[in-house]
N, C-alpha and C positions, 0 to 999 in steps of 0.2 A: 456779619453775623458772628462776631467773636465776643467772648466773655470780657475782654479788655474794653471793647467798644461799649458794651452794656454798662460796665462799671463807670466809664467816663460819662455816659449819658446820665447815669444815676447821680453822679457827683455834680454835674451841671444842673440837673433838676433840683438837687438840694440847695444849690446856690440860688436858683430861681425862687425856691420857697423862702429862703432867708431874705431875699429881696422883695418879698411879698408879691410875687408874680406866679400865683398858683396855677393859672391856666397854662402858662408856658411850661411850667414844671410838669404838669399832668400830661401834656402832649408828649414830652420826652419819656416820661415814665411808662406810658401806655405802649409806646414803640419798643422800649427796652423789655417790658414784660412780654410782649409778643415774641421777641427773639428768645428770651429765656424759656418760655413755654415750648417753643419748637425744639430748642436744643436740649433742655433738661426735663421737660414734662410739666404738666399743670400743677403738680403738688411738690415741686422742689423747694428747698429752703431759699434758693436764690429768688424764685418767684415770690415767695412769702415776703422777703425783704423789700422787693419792689412794691408789693401790695401795701405794705405799711407806709411807704412814702406816698403812694397814690392816695391812701386814706388821709394823710396830712393835707394834701392838695384839695381833696374833696371837703374836708372840714373847714379849710380856709375859705372855701367858696360857699360855705353854709349848706353843704349837702351832707348832713350828718347821717342820713340813712345809708348813703353810699359808703361813707367812711366806716360806719359800724359793720356793714357787710364785708368790706375788704379786711378789716381788722379781725373779724371772727373767722373768715376764711384763712387768713395768715396764721391765726392762733391754732386752728385745727391742723394746719400743716406742721407747725413747729412742735405741737404736742405729739403728733404721730412720729415725727423724725427723731425726737429725743424725749424719752419718757420722764427724765428728771426735769425739775424746774430749771429754766435757764433765762438768761438776760433777755432774749428775744420774746419769750412769753411775757416777761415783766413789762417790756415796752408796749406790747399789744394791750395788756390789761390796763396799764397806765393811761394810754390814749383813749381806751374805752371809758375809763373813769372820767377823763376830761370832758368827753362828750356827754356823759351822764350829768356832770355838773352844768354844762352848757344848756342841757335840756331840763334843768331844774328837777333832777332825779337824784337827790343827795343820798338816799338809802342805797341805791345801786352803786353810786360812786364810792360810798363808804366801804361796801363789800369788796369792790374791785381794788381800792387802794390798800385795804388790809392785806389782800393777797399779794399785791406788789411789794409791800414792806416785808412780808414774810419771805418772798422769793429773794429779794435783794439782800436781806440780812443773811440768808443762807449762802448766798454767793460771795458777798463782799465783807460781811461782818457788820455788826450793829453800829459801828462808829464811822462808817464810810459816808462820804458826801452824797453818793447816789441814794443812800437811805435817807439822808436829810431832805433831798428833793421830794422823795416819796412822802415823807412825814408832813411836809408843807401841804401837799395835796390832801393827805388824810385829814389834816387839821381843817382845811377848807370844807371838806365834806361834813365834818362834825359841826363846824360853824353854821353851815347851811341847814343842818338839822336842829339848830338851836342849842347845841352843846358848847356854849362859849367858853366855859371854864376848862373843859377837856381839850378844846381846840387850842387854847392858850398854853396848856401844859405840853401838848404835842409840838407846838411851834417853838417853845422854849427848848425842848429836846433837840429839835432840828438846828436851832441857833447854836447850841452847845457843840454839836457835831461840826458845824461850819466853822466856828471859832477855833476848835482844836485843829481842824484841817489847815486853817490859815496860819496858825502858830507853827504847825509842823512844816509848812511850806517856807515860812520865814526862817526857821531853824536850818532848813536844808540849804538855803542860800548862803 
């Protein structure tokens, strides 16, 4: 019951998720979450991080209601722990937006991705690749709402950010 063990379990679970073995990942994450809750409390940021990963496992298993509940619970913890917008809040909102798109709720997804873009721009700046990823999802929400021209404008902005980042990486080499 040590934090290092929990971190190792979480990393192994993330590998299981990447290998598309969400049930295996979820079993590890649930055990790790139980340990964290005993050691740090129900509403600790460490618990929230594990809940976000549990939500990914639930979504992969097509249990979107469970994933949404976990993400909303994690979001509440993060917002209480740190009043300023932070990357963890952005991750929760991003994943909730993905679920909204999965569930054919583009207006909800649009609202969530707009928040994510604003958060990540405030953290990283408007030209960061993290913002480009958010813009791609924002464009998907606009496209699902039938705003094809606006979606393409947003995708073009994302491509521009990605191209600048690639050039910067090449220049650094």
